[in-house]
PAZA-418603 format. One line per 3 residues: their letters; for each residue x, y, z of C-alpha. Coordinates in steps of 0.02 Angstrom, whole numbers, always signed. Example, Ala and Ser with C-alpha at 12.3 -4.5 7.8 and 13.67 -1.06 7.14 Angstrom:
// PAZA-418603
as = +615,-225,+390 | +684,-53,+357
This chain:
// PAZA-418603
mtd = +3720,+8459,+7728 | +3679,+8392,+7901 | +3854,+8316,+7914
iqi = +3929,+8488,+7881 | +3811,+8562,+8010 | +3863,+8431,+8140
saa = +4047,+8472,+8108 | +4015,+8659,+8123 | +3921,+8631,+8287
adh = +4066,+8526,+8355 | +4188,+8663,+8303 | +4078,+8784,+8403
gfr = +4091,+8675,+8559 | +3940,+8560,+8543 | +3966,+8387,+8615
kvr = +3930,+8253,+8485 | +3837,+8098,+8546 | +3817,+7960,+8418
let = +3660,+7855,+8428 | +3706,+7675,+8386 | +3567,+7636,+8262
erl = +3616,+7453,+8250 | +3561,+7435,+8431 | +3396,+7525,+8402
vdp = +3330,+7397,+8279 | +3363,+7257,+8404 | +3225,+7251,+8537
der = +3348,+7173,+8660 | +3468,+7320,+8641 | +3351,+7467,+8612
dae = +3317,+7516,+8793 | +3499,+7507,+8844 | +3551,+7616,+8697
rer = +3416,+7744,+8735 | +3472,+7752,+8918 | +3656,+7766,+8867
vva = +3621,+7915,+8755 | +3508,+8000,+8884 | +3644,+7980,+9017
dag = +3786,+8035,+8901 | +3693,+8187,+8833 | +3622,+8228,+9004
qsl = +3794,+8232,+9082 | +3851,+8355,+8949 | +3698,+8464,+8976
dhg = +3731,+8461,+9165 | +3903,+8533,+9127 | +3830,+8674,+9021
esv = +3875,+8598,+8854 | +3763,+8600,+8702 | +3734,+8429,+8625
viy = +3703,+8362,+8451 | +3638,+8183,+8449 | +3655,+8104,+8278
tar = +3629,+7938,+8192 | +3736,+7956,+8035 | +3858,+8077,+7955
gpd = +3772,+8080,+7787 | +3702,+7955,+7662 | +3871,+7868,+7638
dqr = +3895,+7830,+7823 | +3935,+7643,+7840 | +3822,+7633,+7992
ier = +3671,+7646,+7878 | +3720,+7488,+7785 | +3759,+7395,+7947
tta = +3593,+7448,+8024 | +3500,+7391,+7869 | +3588,+7222,+7873
iae = +3547,+7194,+8056 | +3366,+7247,+8027 | +3353,+7120,+7885
emc = +3425,+6983,+7996 | +3294,+7025,+8127 | +3155,+7028,+7995
vqp = +3119,+7212,+8025 | +3025,+7283,+7877 | +3122,+7421,+7787
gdv = +2987,+7550,+7823 | +2994,+7511,+8009 | +3180,+7546,+8028
grr = +3164,+7735,+8013 | +3008,+7736,+8121 | +3094,+7640,+8260
igt = +3247,+7751,+8257 | +3149,+7914,+8246 | +3032,+7862,+8386
vqg = +3178,+7824,+8502 | +3256,+7991,+8455 | +3094,+8074,+8508
eil = +3093,+7977,+8672 | +3272,+8031,+8707 | +3234,+8212,+8667
skl = +3076,+8208,+8773 | +3174,+8145,+8924 | +3310,+8275,+8901
vvd = +3184,+8417,+8881 | +3099,+8371,+9045 | +3252,+8324,+9147
hdl = +3358,+8472,+9092 | +3224,+8605,+9067 | +3275,+8633,+8886
srv = +3192,+8781,+8803 | +3251,+8763,+8622 | +3283,+8604,+8522
cia = +3306,+8552,+8342 | +3255,+8391,+8257 | +3345,+8361,+8092
ggd = +3286,+8247,+7953 | +3114,+8255,+7875 | +3060,+8078,+7920
tcg = +3144,+8092,+8090 | +3042,+8249,+8125 | +2883,+8154,+8085
hat = +2926,+8011,+8202 | +3009,+8108,+8345 | +2893,+8257,+8363
pml = +2743,+8157,+8426 | +2852,+8091,+8568 | +2861,+8271,+8631
git = +2671,+8282,+8633 | +2671,+8432,+8516 | +2506,+8453,+8426
avr = +2545,+8615,+8333 | +2683,+8741,+8304 | +2683,+8928,+8270
try = +2827,+9013,+8182 | +2927,+9117,+8304 | +3064,+9179,+8187
pla = +3138,+9129,+8019 | +3309,+9051,+8030 | +3326,+8969,+7859
pgs = +3202,+8946,+7717 | +3089,+8801,+7764 | +3164,+8782,+7939
pvc = +3104,+8919,+8055 | +3111,+8911,+8243 | +2935,+8881,+8308
dal = +2843,+8887,+8472 | +2780,+8713,+8516 | +2595,+8727,+8556
ncd = +2499,+8611,+8671 | +2661,+8521,+8713 | +2628,+8389,+8845
lvd = +2802,+8409,+8920 | +2814,+8594,+8957 | +2697,+8741,+8975
dnl = +2711,+8807,+8797 | +2889,+8865,+8832 | +2977,+8753,+8707
qva = +3048,+8818,+8545 | +3076,+8687,+8411 | +3155,+8688,+8240
lkg = +3105,+8548,+8122 | +3239,+8538,+7987 | +3243,+8433,+7831
gql = +3415,+8360,+7794 | +3471,+8482,+7659 | +3401,+8641,+7736
ggs = +3496,+8780,+7822 | +3674,+8839,+7806 | +3827,+8759,+7883
dyf = +3801,+8858,+8044 | +3617,+8810,+8064 | +3639,+8718,+8231
vki = +3746,+8860,+8299 | +3610,+8983,+8250 | +3483,+8875,+8343
leg = +3591,+8890,+8499 | +3608,+9077,+8478 | +3425,+9096,+8435
sky = +3393,+9242,+8550 | +3496,+9351,+8433 | +3366,+9315,+8299
cdd = +3205,+9313,+8399 | +3223,+9466,+8511 | +3174,+9583,+8370
qss = +3053,+9464,+8283 | +2953,+9377,+8419 | +2775,+9430,+8450
């Protein structure tokens, strides 16, 4: 489903930025890849574009197999691969939120949400408005980065319709009548 959502977002004008996961499992490449993505996404945000940063286009994406092979070569434990990637995604998002004063973001992927959200310093969320079953838009509470002005959607991979990311962008249509 997330692959379909990425395609729908791109069709709606989102800029796609692919995170090279093979580089994230290599400690010698990780920082450079993080900085590349921050710069690439940041440039798009500076030009008023919405951005979707992604690691794979579904479970059959060949990048997953290549990343796993590189991780094995580097003796990275299988359970650490997702943690490393998700943590860097959180670091990227954290930098973009601060540098570009973002007010609404989405993290997709259940495990990714668990690894990336702490990088934002969020200690709690409160539902702001329902967007899809199991994936509402929430107010981030006690967020270290911003003064409780960040809206976040934490989306498991199969949740939401094909236009989920577009609806996140257009969130004010949904929250104006439902926010408290």
